[in-house]
C-alpha positions as CSV (number, residue, x, y, z in Angstrom):
1,M,-34.5,-16.4,-8.2
2,R,-33.2,-13.4,-10.1
3,S,-35.0,-10.9,-7.8
4,L,-33.5,-12.6,-4.8
5,T,-30.0,-12.3,-6.4
6,L,-30.5,-8.7,-7.1
7,T,-31.6,-8.1,-3.6
8,V,-28.5,-9.8,-2.2
9,L,-26.3,-7.7,-4.5
10,M,-28.0,-4.5,-3.3
11,L,-27.6,-5.5,0.3
12,A,-23.9,-6.4,-0.3
13,A,-23.2,-2.7,-1.3
14,P,-21.8,-0.6,1.5
15,A,-24.5,0.8,3.8
16,A,-23.3,4.4,3.2
17,A,-23.8,3.8,-0.6
18,A,-27.5,3.1,-0.4
19,P,-29.9,6.1,-0.8
20,P,-31.8,7.1,2.4
21,R,-35.1,5.4,2.8
22,D,-36.9,8.7,2.7
23,Q,-35.3,9.6,-0.6
24,P,-36.3,6.9,-3.1
25,L,-34.7,6.6,-6.4
26,D,-36.4,8.4,-9.3
27,A,-37.8,6.3,-12.1
28,D,-34.8,6.8,-14.5
29,L,-32.2,5.9,-11.9
30,K,-34.2,2.8,-10.8
31,G,-34.5,1.8,-14.4
32,Y,-30.7,2.0,-14.9
33,Y,-30.1,0.1,-11.7
34,D,-32.5,-2.7,-12.7
35,K,-30.9,-3.1,-16.1
36,A,-27.4,-3.0,-14.6
37,F,-28.1,-5.7,-12.1
38,T,-29.8,-7.8,-14.7
39,Y,-26.7,-7.6,-17.0
40,Y,-24.5,-8.2,-14.0
41,V,-26.3,-11.4,-13.0
42,D,-26.1,-12.6,-16.7
43,G,-22.4,-12.0,-16.7
44,D,-22.5,-9.1,-19.2
45,Y,-20.3,-6.9,-17.1
46,Q,-19.6,-4.3,-19.9
47,K,-23.3,-3.6,-20.3
48,A,-23.8,-3.5,-16.6
49,I,-21.0,-0.9,-16.3
50,E,-22.7,1.2,-19.1
51,Q,-25.9,1.3,-17.1
52,W,-24.2,2.2,-13.8
53,N,-22.3,5.0,-15.7
54,M,-25.7,6.3,-16.7
55,V,-26.6,6.4,-13.1
56,L,-23.5,8.4,-12.3
57,R,-24.2,10.8,-15.1
58,E,-27.6,11.5,-13.6
59,D,-26.3,11.6,-10.0
60,P,-22.6,11.5,-9.3
61,K,-23.2,10.9,-5.6
62,Q,-24.6,7.4,-6.2
63,T,-21.8,5.5,-4.5
64,T,-23.5,2.2,-5.0
65,A,-23.1,2.5,-8.7
66,R,-19.5,3.4,-8.4
67,N,-18.8,0.5,-6.1
68,M,-20.6,-1.9,-8.4
69,I,-18.6,-0.7,-11.4
70,D,-15.4,-1.5,-9.4
71,E,-16.8,-4.9,-8.6
72,A,-17.8,-5.6,-12.3
73,R,-14.3,-4.6,-13.4
74,R,-12.8,-7.0,-10.9
75,K,-15.0,-9.7,-12.4
76,M,-13.8,-8.7,-15.9
77,A,-10.2,-8.7,-14.9
78,G,-10.0,-12.4,-15.1
79,S,-11.2,-12.7,-18.7
80,A,-9.0,-9.7,-19.7
81,G,-5.9,-11.1,-17.9
82,K,-4.4,-12.7,-21.0
83,L,-4.9,-9.6,-23.1
84,K,-3.3,-7.4,-20.3
85,N,-0.3,-9.7,-20.1
86,E,0.1,-9.6,-23.9
87,F,-0.2,-5.8,-23.8
88,M,2.5,-5.4,-21.1
89,G,4.7,-7.9,-22.9
90,L,4.6,-5.7,-26.0
91,V,5.3,-2.6,-23.9
92,D,8.2,-4.3,-22.2
93,R,9.8,-5.2,-25.5
94,G,9.4,-1.7,-26.8
95,R,6.8,-2.6,-29.5
96,Y,4.6,0.4,-28.8
97,Q,2.6,0.4,-32.1
98,D,1.6,-3.2,-31.5
99,A,0.8,-2.4,-27.9
100,L,-1.6,0.2,-29.1
101,L,-3.5,-2.3,-31.2
102,K,-3.6,-4.7,-28.2
103,L,-4.9,-1.9,-26.0
104,E,-7.8,-1.4,-28.5
105,E,-8.8,-5.0,-27.8
106,L,-8.7,-4.3,-24.1
107,L,-10.8,-1.2,-24.5
108,A,-13.4,-3.2,-26.5
109,T,-13.9,-5.3,-23.3
110,D,-14.3,-2.2,-21.1
111,P,-14.5,1.1,-23.0
112,T,-14.7,3.3,-19.9
113,N,-11.9,1.6,-17.9
114,P,-9.8,4.6,-16.5
115,Y,-6.6,2.6,-16.6
116,Y,-7.1,1.6,-20.3
117,L,-8.0,5.2,-21.2
118,R,-5.0,6.6,-19.4
119,A,-2.7,4.1,-20.9
120,Q,-4.0,4.8,-24.4
121,S,-3.4,8.5,-24.0
122,R,0.1,8.0,-22.7
123,L,1.0,5.3,-25.3
124,Q,-0.2,7.4,-28.2
125,R,2.2,10.2,-27.2
126,I,5.0,7.7,-26.5
127,A,4.5,5.9,-29.9
128,G,4.5,9.3,-31.6
129,T,7.9,10.1,-30.0
130,V,9.6,6.7,-30.2
131,R,9.7,5.5,-33.8
132,A,11.9,2.5,-33.1
133,S,13.9,1.5,-30.1
134,R,17.4,0.2,-30.5
135,R,19.4,-2.5,-28.7
136,S,21.5,-0.4,-26.3
137,A,21.9,0.3,-22.6
138,A,20.2,3.6,-23.0
139,W,17.1,2.1,-24.8
140,R,16.9,-0.7,-22.3
141,A,16.7,1.9,-19.5
142,A,14.2,3.9,-21.4
143,E,12.0,0.8,-22.0
144,K,12.0,0.0,-18.3
145,G,11.0,3.6,-17.6
146,I,8.2,3.5,-20.1
147,S,6.9,0.1,-18.7
148,A,6.8,1.7,-15.2
149,W,4.9,4.7,-16.7
150,L,2.3,2.5,-18.5
151,G,2.0,-0.4,-16.0
152,G,-1.2,-1.0,-14.0
153,E,0.8,-0.4,-10.9
154,E,2.4,2.8,-12.3
155,D,5.7,4.0,-10.8
156,L,6.2,7.5,-12.1
157,P,9.2,8.4,-10.0
158,F,11.1,5.3,-11.3
159,A,10.0,6.1,-14.8
160,Y,11.3,9.7,-14.4
161,D,14.7,8.4,-13.2
162,A,14.9,5.7,-15.8
163,L,14.2,8.2,-18.7
164,R,16.7,10.7,-17.4
165,Y,19.3,8.0,-17.0
166,A,18.7,7.0,-20.6
167,E,19.2,10.6,-21.6
168,E,22.5,10.6,-19.8
169,L,23.7,7.5,-21.6
170,A,22.7,8.8,-25.0
171,P,22.6,12.6,-25.0
172,A,22.3,12.7,-28.8
173,E,19.1,10.7,-28.8
174,K,16.2,13.2,-29.3
175,A,13.5,10.9,-28.0
176,F,14.7,10.8,-24.4
177,P,14.4,14.5,-23.5
178,S,11.0,14.6,-25.3
179,L,9.8,11.7,-23.1
180,V,11.1,13.3,-20.0
181,A,9.4,16.6,-20.8
182,D,6.2,14.8,-21.6
183,L,6.3,13.0,-18.2
184,E,7.0,16.3,-16.4
185,R,4.0,17.9,-18.1
186,E,1.8,15.1,-17.0
187,S,3.2,15.0,-13.5
188,P,4.7,18.4,-12.6
189,Q,5.4,17.2,-9.0
190,L,8.1,14.9,-10.3
191,K,10.3,17.9,-11.1
192,L,9.1,20.0,-8.1
193,N,10.0,17.2,-5.7
194,D,13.3,16.2,-7.4
195,T,16.3,16.6,-5.1
196,K,19.0,15.7,-7.6
197,P,21.6,18.5,-7.8
198,P,22.2,19.8,-11.3
199,G,25.0,18.0,-13.0
200,T,24.8,14.9,-10.7
201,P,24.1,11.7,-12.5
202,V,20.8,10.0,-11.7
203,L,22.2,6.8,-10.3
204,E,24.9,8.5,-8.3
205,H,22.3,10.6,-6.7
206,K,20.2,7.5,-5.8
207,K,23.2,5.8,-4.3
208,D,24.0,8.9,-2.3
209,L,20.4,8.9,-1.0
210,A,20.6,5.3,-0.1
211,L,23.8,5.8,1.8
212,Q,22.3,8.6,3.8
213,D,19.2,6.4,4.5
214,I,21.6,3.8,5.9
215,Y,23.2,6.3,8.1
216,D,19.8,7.5,9.2
217,T,18.7,3.8,9.9
218,K,16.1,4.1,7.2
219,Y,17.1,0.7,5.8
220,Y,13.9,-0.1,3.8
221,L,14.2,3.2,2.0
222,A,17.9,2.5,1.2
223,V,16.9,-0.9,-0.2
224,K,14.2,0.7,-2.4
225,E,16.7,3.2,-3.9
226,L,19.4,0.6,-4.4
227,E,17.1,-2.0,-6.0
228,E,16.0,0.7,-8.4
229,V,19.6,1.4,-9.3
230,L,20.2,-2.2,-10.0
231,R,17.1,-2.5,-12.2
232,L,18.8,0.0,-14.4
233,A,22.4,-1.0,-13.9
234,P,22.5,-4.7,-12.6
235,D,26.3,-4.7,-12.3
236,D,26.7,-1.5,-10.3
237,L,29.3,-2.6,-7.7
238,T,28.7,0.3,-5.2
239,A,24.9,-0.4,-5.3
240,L,25.5,-4.1,-4.6
241,K,27.8,-3.4,-1.7
242,R,25.4,-0.9,-0.1
243,L,22.5,-3.2,-0.7
244,G,24.2,-5.9,1.2
245,S,24.9,-3.5,4.1
246,A,21.2,-2.4,4.1
247,Y,20.0,-6.0,4.2
248,L,22.5,-6.9,6.9
249,Q,21.0,-4.2,9.1
250,L,17.5,-5.6,8.4
251,K,18.9,-9.0,9.5
252,D,18.0,-10.4,6.1
253,Y,21.3,-12.3,5.8
254,P,20.4,-14.4,2.7
255,R,19.8,-11.3,0.7
256,A,22.9,-9.6,2.1
257,R,24.9,-12.6,1.1
258,R,23.5,-12.7,-2.4
259,A,24.3,-9.0,-2.9
260,W,27.8,-9.3,-1.7
261,Q,28.5,-12.5,-3.6
262,K,27.4,-10.9,-6.8
263,A,29.6,-7.9,-6.0
264,L,32.6,-10.2,-5.4
265,R,32.1,-11.9,-8.7
266,L,32.4,-8.5,-10.3
267,S,35.4,-7.5,-8.2
268,P,37.2,-10.8,-7.1
269,D,40.1,-8.9,-5.4
270,D,37.9,-6.8,-3.1
271,D,39.2,-7.7,0.3
272,Q,36.4,-5.8,2.1
273,L,33.8,-7.9,0.4
274,K,35.7,-11.0,1.5
275,Q,35.7,-9.8,5.1
276,Y,31.9,-9.1,5.0
277,L,31.1,-12.6,3.7
278,A,33.5,-14.2,6.2
279,A,31.8,-12.3,9.0
280,L,28.4,-13.5,7.7
281,D,29.8,-17.1,7.8
282,R,30.7,-16.6,11.5
283,L,27.2,-15.5,12.5
284,K,25.8,-18.3,14.7
285,R,22.2,-17.0,15.0
286,P,20.0,-14.4,13.3
287,A,20.6,-11.9,16.1
288,G,24.4,-11.9,15.5
289,G,26.5,-8.8,15.3
290,S,27.3,-6.5,12.4
291,A,29.3,-8.0,9.6
292,G,30.1,-5.0,7.5
293,G,29.2,-1.4,6.8
294,A,28.3,0.7,3.8
295,R,30.7,2.9,2.0
């Protein structure tokens, strides 16, 4: 039964990954594969990964081993899910030393996982810079940036903007420029690709980009910029008004309404917002005309 299962697993690997028939595996590689698949079938994915890594050390072109490592990690993800959620919960709350300890538990389940290793390297540097976060708008922004930096679905551009915004809010805080510089060293393209003019605040630049995107009919890009502004400054009136305009152009009227209603709660005397919402109320069908514009 086991040999049949192993055969099915080998056949399931992409055809391009299998070695050509006239180039059989040497004895060492075959031994590693046999052990790896035995561990895999037994559910010992960590040991299976160790054996497939031995294959790759001998022959980095063994795509089958690489694909099966990915498959084993997907199998392990379910059992490690609770630990990962706990890890990110600690990161989101700015408890970086505790997060490091939790990350060690994750590494014990999969010592060669590239995400865990990358997160460990980053978190060690961050924890060495941030001794203790404080309850302030600047630190809330910084924590959101660090979470984007460390998350499994990393978002380094947002992390860069969030940390620079934190630096603007608290220019005397020494940790923020250190974190920005660290991120720039790790990803030099962030600074190279940055279009923010010197002296222009980060959020103002993002709102300007969104406005230009609206003028250029790039509404999805505008939404992305404005949603990021609101992640950092949820009550930014200009961002809410422009977000409503972008959603209107995308004919997403419920989201346009929610953005403008929130803006109106912040600015109850804004006649323009009242006009926008009244125009939305007059729309009889999804294909109705324009109800308002960005400014």
